[in-house]
N, C-alpha and C positions, 0 to 999 in steps of 0.2 A: 576522532576516527568515526567514519560513517560506514556501516556495513549494510548492504542490501542483500536480501535473500529471496530467490524465486522458490516458493514452496511448491514442490512437485513430487508426484509419485505416490501420494497417499492412496488413491483409488486402485492403482496397479498393485501396490503392496497388499491391499485387502484381498484383491482377486487371487493373488498368488497364495494367500493363506486360506482360500476357499470361503472368504467372507464377502458380504455385499460391499460395494465401493464406499458407501456412506460410513461404514465402520472404519475405513482408512482415514476419512476426514475427521472422525471423532478422535482417533488416535493422534492425528496431526495437531489437534488443539493442545494435547498434552505436551507435544514437542515444542509448540509455540510458547507455552507457559515456561518451560525449562529454558529456552533460548532467551526469552525476554528477561527473566529473573537473573540469569547468569551474566548477560550483557550489561545489565544495570549494575550488578555487583562488581564487575571488573572495570567499570568506568567507561564503557563505550558511550560516545556522545550522541550518536544517532543510529537507530536501527530501523530500516525500512523493509517491510514484509509484503511481498506480492501475494495478496490473499485471493483476489478474484480478477481475472482478466476480462476485458470487455468482450473477448472472443468466447469466454466460458458460457455465455448465454445460450450457446448451441447444445449444451448438455441436456439430458432428460430433465423434465420439470420436477420430478420427485427428488432428484439429486440437488437441483438448484434450491428447492424449498428447504432441504435439509441443511445446505450450506448457509442459507439465510438464517435458519434457526440457530445454527452453531455460532454465527457471527453475533446475533442478538444476545445469545446466552453468554458469550465471551465478554461482550461489553458490560453486562450486568455483573457477572460473577468475578471478573478480574479487578473490579474497582478497589477492593481492599489491598490487593497486591500492587496496583498502580499507585495508590496512596502511600503504602508502606515503603515502596522503592523510589518515591518522589519522581515518577515518570510522567512526562508530558505527552499526551496522545494527540495525534492529528491523523487526517485521512487525505488521500489524493484520489482523484477519479471522479467520474460522473455519478450523480445521485439518481438519475433516471433509472427506473427498473428496480431499485432497492425499496423494499416495502417500507411504508411510513413508520411502522413500529420499530424496525431496525434503525432507520434514520434517527428516530427520537432517542434511542438508547445510545447510538454513536454520539449524537450531539450532547447528551447528558454527560457521558464519560469525558468527552473533550472539554466541556465547560468545567467539570469537576477537577480536571487535572491542569487546567490552564496556568495556575499559579505555581505549579511544581517546578523545581529547578534542576532536576536530574536529567537522565537520558530522555531524548525525544524518540518516541515510538510512532512511526508513521505507517499506517496500514493502507496499502494500495488496493482499493476496492472498486470494481468496475472501471479499471484503469487500462488504458492502451496508449503507448508512447506515440504512435502515429496520429491517433485521434487528438491527443493533446497538442501536438505540433500544428495540426490543422487549425484547432481552436485558437492557438496563439497567433498564427499567421493572420487569421480572420480578424482577431481583435486588434492587432497592430495595423492592419489595412484600414480598419474603421477609424483608428486614431489619425492615420495619415489623411484619410478622406475628410474627416472633420476639421483638419487643419491644426490639430494638436501636436503633430509630429511630422517632421520632414523625412523623406525616404533616406536621406544621407545620415540622419540621426539614429538609424536602426543599428544597434550594436549588440554584442553578446549580452551585455547587461540588460538592454531593453527586452531582448528575447527571454532572458531569465525571469524578468518581472512578469511576463505573461504566461509562464508555465505553472502547473499545479505546485511545483516544488520551489516556488519563490521563497527565498529566505533560508533554504536548506543548502548545505554544502553538497558537492558531488560525492558519490560513494567512493571510498578508497578500495573496497573489496566487494565483489559480487560473488555470491554463492548460489548455486542451483543444486537442490537436493535431488536424489534419485539418479545421479550420475549422467544426466543429460547435459549437452553442451550448447543448447540454444539459449538465446536471450529473450525470446518470446515477446518481443514488442514492449520490453520493460525498460523504462528510463533511458530511451535511445539517445537522447541529447546529452544526458548527464553522465553516461558511462564512457565517454570518449577516452579517458585515461585511467579507467578503473582496472585493477587487477582482477 
């Protein structure tokens, strides 16, 4: 079973409580911890969390800086939990714009968990479904241009091989927190038959 979650509403929740938006993001990390641990406990095979959209770069820089701080902190502080629960961590999305210190902690956590056999936790960071489709089409076009692939050979599996999610199953269930009903450019190709 693969569950995908669009994490949404933390900033609005904080504002309704009379708190700064960043406090909502801090509280959201606690929810992530609970969801990850419970998903691993009940045997979910894959959990994909939409942490940061490629469109989120339009937010105020102070909020983005805090989100990067939280991401870096999560990557470091959750290593014992990841190890204890035998979780394999991966990320999808573009690395551009993500501070090098955050990238280094992401890479270390991914490497540390590579041999784990339990649930796969995929964090979508600086991810956009349309952007990835564009990247995939460009890469496939280059393969055709180089003569490594004929246009007639382009199949669903060829497209899948060029997406960030190569090797992952499509989500069975998509959850968006905060009661919104938009898919917000998340896993557009992969959620064709997702509940």
